[in-house]
Structures are given as C-alpha cells and as structure tokens.
C-alpha positions in Angstrom: 92.1 77.3 275.9 90.3 76.4 272.7 91.0 79.8 271.2 94.7 79.7 272.1 95.0 76.2 270.5 93.3 77.4 267.4 95.7 80.3 267.1 98.7 78.0 267.4 97.5 75.7 264.7 99.8 75.4 261.7 99.0 77.5 258.6 96.6 76.0 256.1 97.9 74.2 253.1 97.8 77.1 250.6 100.1 79.1 253.0 102.5 76.2 253.2 102.9 76.2 249.4 103.3 79.9 249.1 107.1 80.1 249.5 107.4 78.6 246.0 105.1 81.1 244.5 106.7 84.0 246.4 110.2 83.0 245.2 109.0 82.7 241.6 107.3 86.0 241.7 110.2 87.9 243.2 112.8 86.3 240.9 110.7 87.2 237.9 110.1 90.7 239.1 113.8 91.1 239.7 114.6 90.2 236.2 111.9 92.3 234.6 113.0 95.4 236.6 116.6 95.1 235.5 117.1 97.1 232.3 120.5 95.5 231.7 118.7 92.1 231.4 115.3 92.9 230.1 116.2 95.3 227.2 118.7 93.0 225.4 116.8 89.8 226.0 113.4 91.1 224.9 114.3 93.6 222.1 117.4 92.0 220.4 115.8 88.8 219.0 112.8 90.4 217.5 114.9 93.3 216.1 117.3 90.9 214.5 114.5 88.8 213.1 112.8 91.9 211.6 116.1 93.0 210.1 117.2 89.8 208.5 113.9 88.1 207.7 112.1 91.1 206.4 114.6 93.9 205.6 117.7 92.0 204.3 116.1 88.8 202.9 112.5 90.0 202.6 112.2 89.1 198.9 113.6 85.6 199.4 111.4 84.8 202.5 108.3 86.2 200.7 108.9 83.8 197.7 110.3 80.8 199.7 108.3 79.7 202.8 111.1 77.3 203.7 113.5 80.2 204.0 111.0 82.0 206.2 110.5 79.0 208.4 114.3 78.5 208.7 114.7 82.1 209.9 111.7 82.0 212.2 113.0 78.8 213.9 116.5 80.1 214.3 115.7 83.5 215.8 112.9 82.0 218.0 115.4 79.5 219.4 117.8 82.4 220.1 115.1 84.4 221.9 114.1 81.5 224.2 117.5 80.0 224.9 119.4 83.2 225.4 116.9 84.5 227.9 117.0 81.1 229.8 120.8 81.2 230.1 121.2 84.7 231.2 118.2 84.7 233.5 119.8 82.0 235.6 123.6 82.3 235.3 124.7 85.8 236.5 122.2 86.0 239.3 123.1 82.6 240.7 126.8 83.4 240.5 126.4 86.8 242.3 124.1 85.3 245.0 126.6 82.5 245.6 129.6 84.9 245.8 127.8 87.3 248.2 126.7 84.5 250.5 123.0 84.9 249.8 122.6 81.2 249.2 123.8 80.5 252.8 121.2 83.0 254.0 118.5 81.3 252.0 119.4 77.9 253.5 119.0 79.3 257.0 115.5 80.6 256.3 112.4 78.6 257.1 111.5 77.9 253.5 111.7 74.8 251.2 115.3 74.3 250.3 114.6 74.0 246.6 112.2 76.9 246.3 114.9 79.4 245.1 116.3 77.0 242.6 112.9 76.2 241.1 112.2 79.9 241.0 115.3 80.5 238.8 114.3 77.8 236.4 110.7 79.0 236.1 111.9 82.6 235.7 114.2 81.4 232.9 111.4 79.7 231.1 109.0 82.6 231.5 111.4 85.2 230.3 112.2 83.0 227.3 108.5 82.9 226.5 108.2 86.6 226.8 111.2 87.1 224.5 109.6 84.7 222.0 106.1 86.1 221.9 106.9 89.1 219.7 108.5 86.9 217.1 105.4 84.6 217.1 103.1 87.6 216.6 105.2 89.0 213.7 105.2 85.5 212.1 101.5 85.0 212.5 100.6 88.4 211.2 103.0 88.3 208.2 102.0 84.8 207.2 105.4 84.3 205.4 106.1 80.9 206.9 102.8 79.5 205.7 102.5 77.5 208.9 99.1 76.6 210.3 98.0 77.4 213.8 98.6 73.9 214.9 102.1 73.9 213.5 102.9 77.2 215.3 101.4 75.9 218.5 103.5 72.7 218.4 106.7 74.6 217.5 106.0 77.1 220.3 105.5 74.3 222.9 108.8 72.7 221.9 110.6 76.1 222.1 109.3 76.9 225.5 110.1 73.4 226.9 113.5 73.7 225.2 114.4 76.6 227.5 114.9 74.1 230.4 118.2 72.6 229.1 119.6 76.1 228.7 118.4 77.0 232.2 120.5 74.0 233.4 123.5 75.4 231.4 123.0 78.8 233.1 122.8 77.1 236.5 126.0 75.1 235.9 128.0 78.2 234.9 126.5 80.2 237.7 127.5 77.5 240.2 131.1 77.3 238.9 132.1 80.8 238.0 132.4 84.0 240.0 129.9 86.8 239.8 132.0 88.9 237.5 133.2 86.1 235.3 129.9 84.2 234.9 128.5 86.3 232.0 131.7 85.9 230.0 131.8 82.2 230.5 128.1 81.9 229.6 128.8 83.8 226.3 131.8 81.5 225.5 129.7 78.4 226.0 126.4 79.6 224.5 127.1 82.0 221.6 129.3 79.6 219.4 126.5 77.1 219.4 124.2 79.6 217.7 126.5 79.9 214.7 128.3 76.5 214.6 125.1 74.5 214.9 123.6 76.0 211.7 120.7 77.7 213.4 121.1 81.0 211.6 122.5 79.9 208.2 123.2 76.6 206.4 126.6 75.2 207.1 129.1 74.2 204.5 129.5 70.4 204.2 133.0 70.6 205.8 131.4 71.7 209.1 128.5 69.2 209.3 130.5 66.9 211.6 130.6 69.3 214.5 126.9 70.6 214.5 125.6 67.7 216.6 127.9 68.7 219.4 125.8 71.8 220.2 122.5 71.6 222.1 121.1 74.4 219.9 121.2 72.0 216.9 119.2 69.3 218.7 116.5 71.8 219.9 116.3 73.2 216.3 115.7 69.7 215.0 112.9 69.1 217.5 111.3 72.4 216.5 111.3 71.5 212.9 109.9 68.0 213.7 107.1 69.5 215.8 106.2 71.9 212.9 106.4 69.1 210.3 109.2 71.0 208.4 111.1 68.1 206.9 113.5 70.0 204.6 115.9 71.0 207.5 115.7 67.8 209.5 118.9 65.7 209.7 118.3 63.4 212.7 115.3 61.8 214.3 113.4 63.6 217.1 114.1 60.7 219.4 117.8 61.2 219.2 117.5 65.0 219.5 115.4 64.6 222.6 117.8 62.1 224.2 120.7 64.4 223.6 118.9 67.4 225.2 117.8 65.2 228.1 121.4 64.0 228.7 122.7 67.6 228.4 120.1 68.8 231.0 121.0 66.0 233.5 124.7 66.6 233.1 124.5 70.4 233.6 122.1 70.1 236.5 124.2 67.4 238.2 127.3 69.5 238.0 125.4 72.5 239.4 123.9 70.6 242.3 127.2 69.0 243.3 128.9 72.4 243.2 126.1 74.1 245.2 126.1 71.4 247.9 129.7 72.4 248.7 128.4 75.7 250.0 131.4 77.6 248.8 
C-alpha cells in the first residue's frame, strides 16, 4: 500500500515548473530551425551595419566617434526589435488561425506558458541578432565606448525587445496568418526611418519622431551609454512612453486572445 501511494504522489516541484522551460525551448528551436526567419533576422542587421558604418561611411566613422555611436545604436536597435516583432507575430497568427491555441488551452499545462515562451523567444532571438554587431563594435573600437558603456547600452537594448514583442503579439492576435507579416511591416518599418534612428531628420520632421517607439528606445540607449549629443528627451519620459506602449499592445492582444476566435 505504501509503495502504491508513493507512486501516485504528485511530481516534485521541478517537474511542475518544467512546462514553462519546455515551451520556451521548443519555441526557440522552432524559430532557429526556420531559415525564412533565422537568416534575415540574424544576417541582415550586421550586414547592413558593416556596409554603411564601415564600407560607405568608414572614413567619417573612423574620424568621428559620435557618428560611429549613432550608427551602432541605430543598427543594434534594428537587430533587437525586428527579431522581437517577427519572432512573435507570424507564429501567433498562424497558431490562432489553425486552432492550435484552442488545443493548447485543452492541454494540462499552465495557461500562460505558451505566451511567455513567445516573449522569451523574441527577446533571445533579438539578443542573438545583436551579438554580432556588439562584437564588431568592440573589436573595431570606432565608437570609443568603454566596456561599462557597451554593457549598459546592451542591457537597455535587450530589455527594449519586450515592447516590440508586445507589438508582435498584438498584430498576431488581430491579423490572419497570411496578412500578419504585412501588417507587422506596415507598423514597424516606418518607425525605423521616421524616428531618426538611421539618419538625422530634417527639422520639419522633428514633430512626428516621438510618436514612434523606436525613437524612445533609441533615447534610452543613448542615455545608458552616456551619449548626450543625440539625446532630445529625458530617459524618464522615454521609459514611460515605452511602458505605456507595452501595456497598450499587450492589453489589446490579451483581450483578443480571450475571445478564442
């Protein structure tokens, strides 16, 4: 009787927590094994950074550390946020459209495990996309940033992937599987250019830059690295805007997903 009772005892605590780890591992493996996602997300940012910061504007960045810092921050932001958006958006839309979310709800697993897995996968893939740029910058030394400055900027960049994971979840929760990537591009790509991340904006366009989350993340990155030349607002305001953006996108996604449709 004692042996039978022992066999029927619940699983120990580590096994109870394992569904979260399993979901995260499987979601990350699914993304890394998809060439259509992995190749553009991991190769494009560092390739563009090498092209523009070293081949096209190499003489300027070598003479002007501020120009090198501007390009490093811009392309690093692109690497982290683009991976975060497209790691979450298309997969959620397809799973919702195919009824896989209904199946997940029926499984004996924590209800939020799959959602947390998508957010973690978005942050991790953003980090993977960013690391080559960090290595190139550290080796070249063009930005003249200390190890502490690079570490602080890197921490802000990785944490800054979370608002863009929320954007991806919102689009994935609202759009169909086939249309979600197009809507994600429409919402995400204009912000890279209109926020002044890649090049200084003319004064006539200053008014619209704060409407884009990329602008506020870029301001936080410069603040973390102590780069004052390109700072236009306080880090407190930038953080508050990104927090509000995250809450808004997450709220819309959760309301839509609760409808089970």
